[in-house]
C-alpha angles and dihedrals in degrees: 000000000000128000129184135211133166113251092252092065112089107175111102091209123036116220115255091242093053093047090048089057090052092050097046102036106020096236110189102187123127130215118238120217143161102189121128115245120205113260111238130218127200098287094049091047092051093046091051092057094226141083115215114207128180113217140170120245099233146128094273107023107049134343144126123261121181090342094308125112112235142164142120095258092040094055093046091047091052089055092047093049091047091052088054094042089236136136112249119232112193115205115194115218112231092192119028090201089065099050097105091045090055090050093049091050088060096242092126135024097226143000106238097195134116097265121171111231105241133171092244093051092047088061089060106036144006123253131215120228109293122274096207144337125251139150134223121259136187114257112211137155123246117234115281093250094045094128090063094049131084120245091255091050090052092049091053090060095047133074107258100178130034090236087072088068090074108121092010131104125259122188117215142152112261101236098034126117085243089067090051089050096051091050090055090043093056090054090048096050096037097232143095125255117195110238122215104197114218129204117273090231091070117097122215089253091056092048090051088051088054089058089050091050093047092242089125131018106217140006140163126245139170108270096240092052092044094050096048090050092046089055086065094042111039090183088074122093115205099160100108114091118212100180144031119254114301132199115241117206148150120265129234136182115264085230091066103066096145092051091048090050090051092051092049091053090047091049092050089055093044093052088061090059125085090223091067091064094037089059091050093049091047093063105026106031109025099093096175093054091046092051092048091054094043092054095046124100086211092066109104093221089060121042096344094234118153099195143349087261101056096120094053090044089053091051093049092045090055088054090051094044090235133128104267091229090060090055089046088055089053091051092049091049091051102044113352084245090295110138090196094055116132131185132207089250092064096257117137145172133043093310095035095236118191114231093250093048091048091050092049089051094047097249115149099172111043090182091063101104096208093046091047093050093048093047094044091050091049089053091049089051091051092050092046089054091057093064098062093138091061101091098184107085094207093052090046091055090051091052088050093052093047089051091050088055105042105010135273093258094059091050090051089051089054091049092052091048090050091055091050091052094050097258129129108268090199095056122081101187114081091346122056092016089061090049091055087055089048091056088077088075122082091222088062105034089049091052113124093243092054111091104173102043131211122019130175091242096181089071098062089037092057091037094061094043094048093049093052091045090053091045089058089053091050094044091052097047107032138045 
């Protein structure tokens, strides 16, 4: 299970009322705070049930592509959280220069970002064993007519040695390892380089794009990031090294030694697995995959679209009174946005309508995406209307989604069983959801209050959780 909050939100648990407002109205405001939060070590993290990780929203770390969350850090964090049997809470850094400050305030348990291990940083935080080695390179743009020039002619117009930067301008983030490097470089070459300080909110990918767009002249970048971006923009030259090899690792509070020790043991085991290197190659070496994402309108760093059907989903969500990204999460869960999708049960289309349901709703062609979305939304609205006694809007939506998945009657059985067992029949979380799971057992599905018998309760249980997890992805990364 994955939840998302902007780095300026401190509360570990949102109030039900506030989250309801987000679900129903799509509120995007953040809560400012300055309070100190207690730094947690392994035992406190495990007892909390969640792992809080600070990441960058970037082309390699964390993003959405065709409605699916992806990224190097994201995939590794999922594996780490699974190894600890914890929910994963992703916190998106709004300013990369403040990442270590956020960690030291105790707002997150680790910084899952490609940080170079430097002496200055080691005075502030602890680092896990390194993930990979890289070195810093100069990012510069080839001359406009480079395609008509020979290789030697191109080289003559480019900087070939860092010493040539003396008297020129280099654009860097203030608290980056690149800034540390240029300060050392100036001492090494015995000359001054003018520094153009960039905003901390800019990722390395965005800074490289600024070089492409001629907004800045030169910058530094880690070689693996520079090369994968240069594969998309051949006019970039990233061949000039400006540092020796550096270790790239995640950062931890010095007050969390047991957690750091656990992660180091986990990393040692992961590095023995092929998947560890497959994940790295997927984001830093697979040029074709990178280009495919970069050219897609369904890449969240581009146009922010989730699917080809966003406009219809928005219209239907307005009719439902839901955040459109929640409905988009439902559609993804049902069909992965594939209008030709079919299931073994006979359901088909974007909203996986059963033949009888489609007939009741007047749908002749279930594969018609617009018809499927309209009919599925109508059915959701009908189900939502059947839970009038549930006053909490968030809980009511969860009942609606569970009913869409396994049937209204089975959900009503679970509600009746909840009441018999002293639980709140109008609360989904840790109440009716557990009774749906209990309906797998004969002692429960043969109970006198249960009218429709056995149900595979783990399916609607996972269904609701997965939709809300995906909704949090969509809410964080799209508008």
